C-alpha positions as CSV (number, residue, x, y, z in Angstrom):
1,M,42.2,-108.4,-76.3
2,S,42.0,-110.6,-73.3
3,E,44.3,-113.5,-74.4
4,N,47.9,-113.1,-73.0
5,I,50.6,-113.4,-75.7
6,L,53.5,-112.6,-73.4
7,E,54.2,-112.7,-69.7
8,L,57.1,-111.5,-67.7
9,K,57.3,-113.1,-64.2
10,Q,59.5,-111.6,-61.6
11,I,62.4,-110.8,-63.9
12,R,65.6,-109.8,-62.2
13,K,68.9,-108.8,-63.9
14,S,72.1,-107.4,-62.7
15,F,75.3,-106.3,-64.5
16,G,78.1,-106.6,-62.0
17,D,77.0,-105.0,-58.7
18,T,74.3,-103.0,-60.5
19,E,70.7,-104.5,-60.3
20,V,69.1,-103.3,-63.5
21,L,65.7,-105.1,-63.2
22,K,64.2,-105.6,-59.7
23,G,61.6,-108.3,-60.0
24,I,59.3,-106.9,-62.8
25,S,56.1,-108.7,-63.8
26,L,53.7,-108.0,-66.6
27,C,51.0,-109.6,-68.7
28,I,50.7,-108.4,-72.4
29,H,47.6,-109.1,-74.4
30,K,47.5,-110.3,-78.0
31,G,47.3,-107.4,-80.5
32,E,48.1,-104.8,-77.8
33,F,50.4,-101.8,-78.3
34,I,52.5,-101.6,-75.2
35,T,55.1,-98.8,-74.6
36,F,57.9,-99.0,-72.0
37,L,58.5,-95.4,-71.0
38,G,61.4,-94.1,-68.9
39,S,64.6,-92.2,-68.8
40,S,68.0,-93.6,-69.9
41,G,69.2,-96.3,-67.5
42,C,65.8,-97.3,-66.1
43,G,65.9,-100.8,-67.6
44,K,63.6,-100.6,-70.5
45,T,66.1,-101.7,-73.2
46,T,67.3,-104.6,-70.9
47,T,63.7,-105.7,-70.6
48,L,63.3,-105.8,-74.4
49,R,66.6,-107.7,-74.9
50,I,65.5,-110.3,-72.4
51,I,62.2,-110.7,-74.3
52,A,64.2,-111.0,-77.6
53,G,66.6,-113.6,-76.1
54,L,69.6,-111.3,-76.4
55,E,70.0,-111.3,-72.6
56,T,69.2,-114.0,-70.0
57,P,67.6,-112.9,-66.7
58,D,69.2,-113.9,-63.4
59,S,65.9,-115.1,-62.3
60,G,62.3,-115.1,-63.4
61,S,60.7,-116.3,-66.6
62,V,59.5,-115.2,-70.0
63,I,56.4,-116.9,-71.3
64,L,55.6,-116.4,-75.0
65,G,52.4,-117.9,-76.4
66,G,52.1,-120.1,-73.3
67,Q,55.6,-121.5,-73.7
68,D,58.6,-120.8,-71.4
69,V,61.2,-119.3,-73.7
70,T,63.5,-117.9,-71.0
71,T,66.5,-119.9,-72.1
72,L,65.7,-120.2,-75.9
73,E,67.9,-118.6,-78.4
74,P,66.6,-115.5,-80.3
75,N,66.0,-117.3,-83.6
76,K,63.8,-119.8,-81.8
77,R,61.4,-117.2,-80.5
78,D,58.5,-115.9,-82.5
79,V,59.6,-112.2,-82.1
80,N,61.3,-109.7,-84.3
81,T,63.2,-106.5,-83.3
82,I,63.5,-103.1,-85.0
83,F,66.4,-101.0,-83.7
84,Q,66.9,-97.2,-83.9
85,N,69.5,-97.6,-86.6
86,Y,67.2,-100.0,-88.6
87,A,70.1,-102.4,-89.3
88,L,69.4,-102.7,-93.0
89,F,71.9,-104.6,-95.1
90,P,73.7,-101.8,-97.0
91,H,74.7,-104.1,-99.9
92,M,71.1,-105.3,-100.6
93,N,68.3,-103.4,-102.2
94,V,65.0,-102.9,-100.6
95,F,63.5,-106.0,-102.1
96,S,66.3,-108.2,-100.9
97,N,66.3,-106.7,-97.4
98,I,62.6,-107.5,-97.0
99,A,63.0,-110.9,-98.5
100,Y,66.0,-112.0,-96.5
101,S,64.3,-114.1,-93.9
102,L,62.1,-115.8,-96.4
103,R,65.1,-116.8,-98.5
104,L,66.7,-118.3,-95.4
105,R,63.7,-120.4,-95.0
106,R,63.8,-121.4,-98.6
107,V,60.3,-120.1,-99.4
108,P,59.5,-120.4,-103.2
109,K,60.5,-117.5,-105.3
110,A,57.0,-116.8,-106.5
111,E,55.8,-116.7,-102.9
112,I,58.6,-114.4,-101.9
113,R,57.8,-112.0,-104.6
114,R,54.1,-111.9,-103.7
115,R,54.8,-111.3,-100.0
116,V,57.5,-108.7,-100.5
117,E,55.2,-106.8,-102.9
118,E,52.4,-107.0,-100.3
119,M,54.7,-105.6,-97.7
120,L,55.9,-102.8,-99.9
121,S,52.3,-101.9,-100.5
122,L,51.5,-102.1,-96.8
123,V,54.3,-99.6,-95.9
124,Q,53.6,-97.3,-98.9
125,L,56.8,-98.1,-100.8
126,E,55.5,-99.5,-104.0
127,G,58.1,-99.3,-106.7
128,F,61.0,-98.9,-104.3
129,G,62.1,-102.5,-104.5
130,K,65.3,-101.9,-106.5
131,R,66.6,-98.9,-104.5
132,M,69.5,-99.2,-102.1
133,P,69.2,-98.2,-98.4
134,N,71.5,-95.2,-99.0
135,E,69.1,-93.9,-101.6
136,L,66.2,-93.7,-99.1
137,S,65.2,-91.0,-96.5
138,G,65.1,-91.8,-92.8
139,G,61.4,-92.4,-92.9
140,Q,61.7,-94.7,-95.9
141,R,64.4,-96.8,-94.3
142,Q,62.2,-97.1,-91.2
143,R,59.4,-98.5,-93.4
144,V,61.7,-101.0,-94.9
145,A,62.8,-102.2,-91.5
146,I,59.2,-102.6,-90.4
147,A,58.3,-104.5,-93.6
148,R,61.3,-106.8,-93.0
149,A,60.4,-107.4,-89.4
150,V,56.6,-108.2,-90.0
151,I,56.8,-110.2,-93.2
152,N,57.0,-113.5,-91.1
153,N,54.0,-112.3,-89.0
154,P,55.7,-112.6,-85.6
155,S,53.7,-112.9,-82.5
156,V,55.5,-109.9,-81.0
157,L,57.3,-107.0,-82.6
158,L,59.9,-105.3,-80.4
159,L,60.7,-101.7,-81.3
160,D,63.7,-100.0,-79.6
161,E,63.3,-96.3,-80.1
162,P,62.8,-96.7,-83.8
163,L,61.9,-93.0,-84.4
164,G,64.7,-91.5,-82.4
165,A,66.8,-90.6,-85.5
166,L,64.0,-88.8,-87.3
167,D,63.2,-85.0,-87.1
168,L,60.2,-83.9,-85.1
169,Q,57.7,-83.5,-87.9
170,L,58.6,-86.8,-89.6
171,R,58.5,-88.5,-86.1
172,R,55.0,-87.4,-85.5
173,Q,53.9,-88.6,-88.9
174,M,55.5,-92.0,-88.4
175,Q,53.8,-92.3,-85.0
176,Q,50.5,-92.3,-86.7
177,E,51.6,-94.6,-89.4
178,L,53.0,-97.1,-87.0
179,K,49.8,-97.1,-84.9
180,K,47.6,-97.6,-88.1
181,L,49.9,-100.4,-89.3
182,Q,49.9,-102.2,-86.0
183,K,46.1,-102.2,-85.8
184,K,45.9,-103.4,-89.5
185,L,48.3,-106.3,-88.8
186,G,47.0,-107.2,-85.4
187,I,50.6,-107.9,-84.2
188,T,51.5,-107.2,-80.5
189,F,53.9,-104.2,-80.5
190,L,56.3,-103.6,-77.6
191,Y,57.7,-100.1,-78.1
192,I,60.5,-98.5,-76.1
193,T,60.9,-94.7,-75.8
194,H,61.9,-91.9,-73.5
195,D,59.5,-89.6,-75.3
196,Q,56.2,-89.2,-73.4
197,E,54.4,-87.7,-76.4
198,E,55.2,-90.8,-78.4
199,A,54.0,-93.0,-75.6
200,I,50.7,-91.1,-75.1
201,N,49.9,-90.9,-78.8
202,M,50.5,-94.5,-79.8
203,S,49.9,-96.8,-76.9
204,D,47.1,-99.0,-75.6
205,R,48.9,-99.1,-72.3
206,I,52.0,-97.4,-71.0
207,V,54.5,-99.0,-68.6
208,V,56.4,-96.3,-66.8
209,M,59.7,-97.5,-65.6
210,N,62.0,-96.0,-63.0
211,E,65.3,-97.6,-61.6
212,G,64.4,-101.2,-62.7
213,R,60.9,-101.2,-61.5
214,F,57.4,-100.5,-63.0
215,E,56.1,-97.3,-61.4
216,Q,52.7,-97.5,-63.0
217,I,50.9,-99.5,-65.8
218,G,47.8,-98.2,-67.4
219,A,46.1,-96.5,-70.4
220,P,47.6,-93.1,-71.5
221,A,44.7,-91.2,-70.0
222,Q,45.0,-93.0,-66.7
223,I,48.7,-92.5,-66.5
224,Y,48.4,-88.8,-67.3
225,D,45.3,-87.9,-65.3
226,R,45.7,-90.2,-62.3
227,P,49.4,-90.8,-61.6
228,K,50.0,-93.0,-58.6
229,T,53.4,-91.8,-57.7
230,S,55.2,-88.5,-57.6
231,F,57.7,-89.8,-60.1
232,V,55.0,-90.6,-62.7
233,A,53.3,-87.2,-62.1
234,G,56.6,-85.4,-62.6
235,F,57.9,-87.5,-65.6
236,I,54.8,-87.2,-67.8
237,G,53.6,-83.7,-68.5
238,T,54.1,-80.8,-66.2
239,A,52.8,-81.3,-62.7
240,N,53.1,-79.2,-59.5
241,L,53.8,-81.4,-56.5
242,F,52.6,-80.3,-53.0
243,Q,53.2,-81.8,-49.6
244,G,51.0,-81.1,-46.6
245,K,48.7,-82.3,-44.0
246,V,44.9,-82.8,-44.0
247,V,43.4,-80.3,-41.5
248,S,39.7,-80.9,-42.2
249,I,37.3,-83.1,-44.2
250,E,33.8,-81.9,-45.1
251,D,31.3,-82.8,-47.9
252,G,33.8,-84.8,-49.8
253,M,36.5,-82.1,-49.8
254,A,39.7,-82.1,-47.8
255,V,41.4,-78.8,-46.7
256,I,45.2,-79.3,-46.8
257,Q,47.8,-77.2,-45.1
258,T,50.8,-76.9,-47.3
259,G,53.6,-74.7,-46.1
260,E,52.0,-71.3,-45.2
261,D,49.0,-71.9,-47.5
262,R,45.7,-73.8,-47.5
263,V,44.3,-75.5,-50.5
264,C,41.5,-78.0,-51.4
265,A,41.3,-81.4,-52.9
266,A,38.6,-84.1,-53.3
267,V,38.8,-86.7,-50.6
268,E,40.1,-90.2,-51.3
269,N,39.0,-93.4,-49.6
270,G,40.5,-93.9,-46.2
271,M,41.8,-90.3,-45.9
272,R,41.8,-89.0,-42.4
273,I,42.5,-85.6,-40.6
274,G,46.1,-85.2,-39.7
275,E,47.3,-87.5,-42.5
276,P,50.5,-86.3,-44.3
277,V,49.8,-86.3,-48.1
278,T,51.5,-85.6,-51.4
279,F,49.4,-84.5,-54.3
280,A,49.9,-83.3,-57.9
281,V,48.1,-80.6,-59.9
282,R,48.7,-80.5,-63.7
283,S,49.9,-77.2,-64.9
284,E,46.9,-76.8,-67.3
285,N,44.6,-77.2,-64.2
286,V,46.1,-74.4,-62.2
287,L,43.7,-71.4,-62.4
288,V,44.9,-67.8,-61.9
289,T,42.6,-65.2,-60.3
290,K,42.8,-61.6,-59.1
291,D,40.9,-62.4,-56.0
292,P,41.3,-65.3,-53.6
293,H,39.1,-68.4,-53.9
294,P,36.8,-68.9,-50.8
295,N,38.4,-72.3,-50.0
296,F,42.0,-71.5,-51.0
297,R,44.7,-69.3,-49.5
298,L,47.4,-69.5,-52.2
299,P,48.8,-66.0,-52.9
300,A,51.6,-65.8,-55.5
301,T,53.7,-63.5,-57.7
302,V,54.1,-63.8,-61.4
303,S,57.8,-64.8,-62.0
304,E,57.8,-66.3,-65.5
305,N,56.1,-65.7,-68.9
306,S,57.2,-67.8,-71.8
307,F,55.9,-69.7,-74.8
308,V,56.9,-73.4,-74.9
309,G,55.7,-76.1,-77.3
310,G,52.5,-74.3,-78.3
311,M,51.6,-73.5,-74.7
312,L,51.8,-70.3,-72.8
313,R,53.8,-71.1,-69.6
314,L,53.4,-69.0,-66.5
315,G,55.5,-69.3,-63.4
316,F,54.5,-68.2,-60.0
317,T,56.4,-67.8,-56.8
318,L,54.6,-68.6,-53.5
319,S,55.2,-66.7,-50.3
320,D,57.7,-69.5,-49.1
321,G,59.7,-69.4,-52.3
322,R,58.1,-72.4,-54.0
323,T,57.4,-72.2,-57.7
324,I,54.1,-73.2,-59.4
325,I,53.6,-73.5,-63.1
326,S,50.4,-72.9,-65.0
327,S,49.9,-73.4,-68.7
328,K,47.3,-72.7,-71.3
329,H,46.9,-72.8,-75.1
330,G,47.7,-69.6,-77.0
331,I,50.3,-66.9,-76.5
332,R,48.3,-63.9,-75.2
333,T,47.9,-63.0,-71.5
334,H,47.1,-60.0,-69.5
335,I,49.3,-61.1,-66.6
336,T,52.6,-59.3,-66.2
337,L,55.8,-60.1,-64.4
338,G,55.8,-59.2,-60.7
339,Q,52.0,-59.0,-60.6
340,P,50.4,-60.4,-57.4
341,V,47.7,-63.0,-58.1
342,Y,45.9,-65.9,-56.4
343,L,46.0,-69.6,-57.5
344,C,43.4,-72.3,-57.2
345,W,42.0,-75.4,-59.0
346,E,39.0,-77.6,-59.1
347,P,39.3,-79.9,-56.1
348,G,39.0,-83.0,-58.3
349,N,42.1,-82.0,-60.3
350,A,44.3,-82.5,-57.2
351,V,45.6,-86.1,-57.5
352,F,47.0,-87.8,-54.4
353,V,50.2,-89.8,-55.1
354,D,52.5,-92.2,-53.2
355,R,49.7,-93.4,-51.1
356,G,50.2,-97.0,-52.2
357,G,53.7,-96.8,-53.5
358,A,55.2,-98.3,-56.6
359,D,54.0,-101.8,-55.7
360,E,50.6,-101.0,-57.0
361,A,52.0,-100.7,-60.5
362,Q,52.0,-104.5,-60.7
363,E,48.9,-105.8,-62.3
């Protein structure tokens, strides 16, 4: 997957006085599943619309298959788009919806039938050709939209939150089906979502967006385990953010003064004594003990005990009033509200953020 199928080069876009995209650049490989992840208003849908040709950037260029398509009309680009509402023709049955683009191109009837039946089999809707869209479930309508979008084998398929209207269980099922379909077809998928679970489960790479910029680009494990900025650390999963100053470095371990407490972290290249730092510790990496760890001074009081999303969530209040979250699988715990405890973590699980800033997100 080394061949670039799509390139964004310093794309900028404003609506009125609001700059929505602030010079974003990205290379996307052929056959890759890329997810643009971010909250509402971060610019991800505008990015997709520029790729589709539905918006024109103020500056920068879109290169598709080696051709500059920045000013080309949507129907002259080798891309298709699936929207959240699927945009099926309500007066056409499933077969006609899928066959629509082939009929526009005057493909022979026998060829249309063969390819539509092939698509119906691919999306597991054999025998549904005569049904109308209003006779289908949400998941079935989504499959029809996918079949219609990929029947012409586009170079890139754009998906704008296509699972957003589905319930949680069906959404998780469709995540796996979409990923399997993408691998089988070999088409490049550009997927937009605000759901971090979707992004982590489906993507080859995730592009985390924030206020019109790319905060970080990387594989799901890299984004989750080694966030580069405090925004990424806080947006994906549950991370505890600390600010402090390095007070000593010895044997690859840094001791950091944070508020009234001292904690440890693995040293990064170029780190020096006296340097102000920000670091993140994932909630599942926070350990709770009855006695203090030799290299930590982090006393806390249990302030929360709840069950969230299959995880036991424990909240702790530090001596200066800050709150730390720890989580683990299961529901049972011997820890009680108001109990004094000590917190620590493996030094390698403290990840320093904001050292290079968001500029390092660019490839």
